[in-house]
N, C-alpha and C positions, 0 to 999 in steps of 0.2 A: 579470544584471539581476534586479530584484525583481518578482515577480508581484504585481499589485495585489489588494487585498481584493475589489474588484469582480469581477475575473476569477475569483478563488477562489469567490465566491458563485455564479457561473454554473455551476461544476462541481458544486455541491451539488445541482443539479437534473438531473445527467446520470449515466446508468448506465455501468458500465465497458464493456459490449459496444458501446454507441454510441460511446464515446470510442475504442475500438479500431478501429472503422470509420474514424473521422476520422484516427487515427494512420496507417492504411494510406494515406489520401489524401496525407499528407505524406511517405510512405515512411520512417517511423520505427517500428522494432520495439520498442514500449514495453510489451508485455504480458508480465508476469512469469510464468514457468512453474513449476508445482509447489508454489505457495503457496496455502494454504487458509484460509478464515475459521474462527477458533476460537470466536467468540461469535456464534451465529446472530442475524440481524437487525440487526447493527451495520454501520456504514458510516464510512469515514474519508476526509476531504478536507483537504489542507494542503500546506505546503511541506516538502520533505525536510530532515531533519537526519541526516546520514550518519555511520555508525559502521563501522569496519573492525576485525575481530578475526582472530587466529590461534589455532589449537587444537593441543593435544597430549594425551598420556596424563596420567592423574592424577599430580600432583606436578611437572609440567613447569614450571608457573608458581607464583607465590605467591598467596595469597588477595588481597593488595593489588592484584595485576595485574587482577583481575576488573572492578573499577571500574564496577559497575552504577550507582552514584550519580552518577558523572561523566556517564554517558549521559543520565540524567534531568535533571541540572543543565544540560546543553548544549541541551536541547530547550525552546524557548519554548512558552508556552500556545497551544494550537490547532494546533501543527505536528506533523509525523509523524516518529517515529524509524524510520530505515531501517538495519537492522543486517545487515552482510555477514559471515556466519560460514562461508562457503564450503559451505553446505548440510549442515554436520555435525549429527548427532543428539545434540547436547549443549545443555543448556538455558542460554540467556543471559538469560532473563526469566521470573520466576515470580510467585507470588501477592503477595508484599510489594512487588515492583517495580511490579506492576499497580496496587496500591492507591496507591502513591506517584504513579504517572502520573495516576491518577484525581484525586487531591487537587490536583495541579498543573494539571490541565486539558489535558494532552497529548492531541492529537487522535487518535492511533492509533500502533500499533507494527507494523512489517513486518519479519519476520526470515527471512532465508535461512539457516535453521538451526533450532535447537530452542527450545521453551518448555516450561514445566511448570505444574502447579497449575491444571488446567483448571477445577475446581470454583470456585476463587476468581476466576478470570477471568470465569466465567459470572455470579458474584455481583456483581462490580464493573462489568460491562458496558462495559469499555474495548474499543474495536475493535482486535483483535489478529489478525494474519495471519502464518502461519508454515509452514515446510516440515515440521517434525516436532513432535509432542507426546511428550515423554520425561521420565521422572523424574530423569535423570542431571544432576547439578549441573555448572555451568561453573566452579565454584571450583577453582582450581589446574589447570584444563584449558583455560581461555580467557584471552586477553590482548588488551586494546584496543591497536591500533597507530596508529589515526588517527581523528580526529573532523572532520567537514565537509570531507573529501577525497572525490574520486570513488570509488564502490564498484560492485560488481556484485551485483545482487539478482535472483534468478530469471532470470538470463541477460541482464538489462538494465543498461546503465550508468546510474547515478543520481548526480547531482551535488547538492550542497547548494543548496536553493532551487528545484529542479525540483518540479513539482506531482505529488503522489501522490493517486490515487483508488482506494479499495478497497471492495468490497461482496461480496455473496454469489457473484458470478460470478468474482471474482478481483481482481488488483491491476494497475494500469497506472501508468506514469510518463510525464509529458508534459514535454518540455524547456521550461525557463522562457521562452526566447526565442520559442517557438512556442505558448505557452499560450493567448494570446488567439485566435489563428487556429484552433487545434484546438477550443476551446470553441464558436466560431462554427459550425464545420463540424458538430460533434456536435449542436448545437442544431437544425440543419437536419434531420439524421437523425431526431431525436426528433419534430420536426414532421411529417416524412413518415410516420413510424410511426403517429402518431395519425390522420393523414389516411387512411392505408391501413386502419386499424381501422374508420373511419367508412364506407368503401366496402364492407368486408366486412359490416358491420351492415346495409347497404342491400340485401344479397343477392348481391353479386358473389362469384364463386368466388375462391379464393386466387390462382390463376393470373391471372385477370382483374385483380384488384386489384394484384398485384405488377407486372403489365405497365405500370401507370400510374405506378409509383414505382420506376424502375430503379436508383436509388441505394441502396435498402434492401438 
């Protein structure tokens, strides 16, 4: 199923920790492990465009196998590239690719593997989340084996069209068919958080305030 723009808009107001609470409510392990924010202050929300790669020693593949341009071409404006490189410390996305993603309007890049050219990424301010920052090029070391097939990223199964939200706390994946429900649950957590803050501002202790909002 296709997640509507309306549902995506709801996620733009939700933080990943709040979404993670809602994912627990539906018993889905959607929090990616070991991936960090490369560009501070950036945030990504969109539908997943999935990429699977295999890796090898230098010279295992040809330069033509790298196909970074194919990844960028496959990702519509506003959507999120999710790249499964099995967590290898080999760069699959660098400065030029980041600029190309910026020009195209790609919503973000999530890599279970390596990226490079941090300074250029900081300059272009594209939301990028990855396991490794490394100078090592993927040219002749990486090969794309699938586009828009299910992948594993940070220990989470991601399918094309699933919702990806990434911020300073991490990256979460929401199954497309559960996206509306999870957004609703997460919005309630957000409302409870704000109500709890109001109680704290009135002078309640943390324990007293939390006792009134058991879902937080």
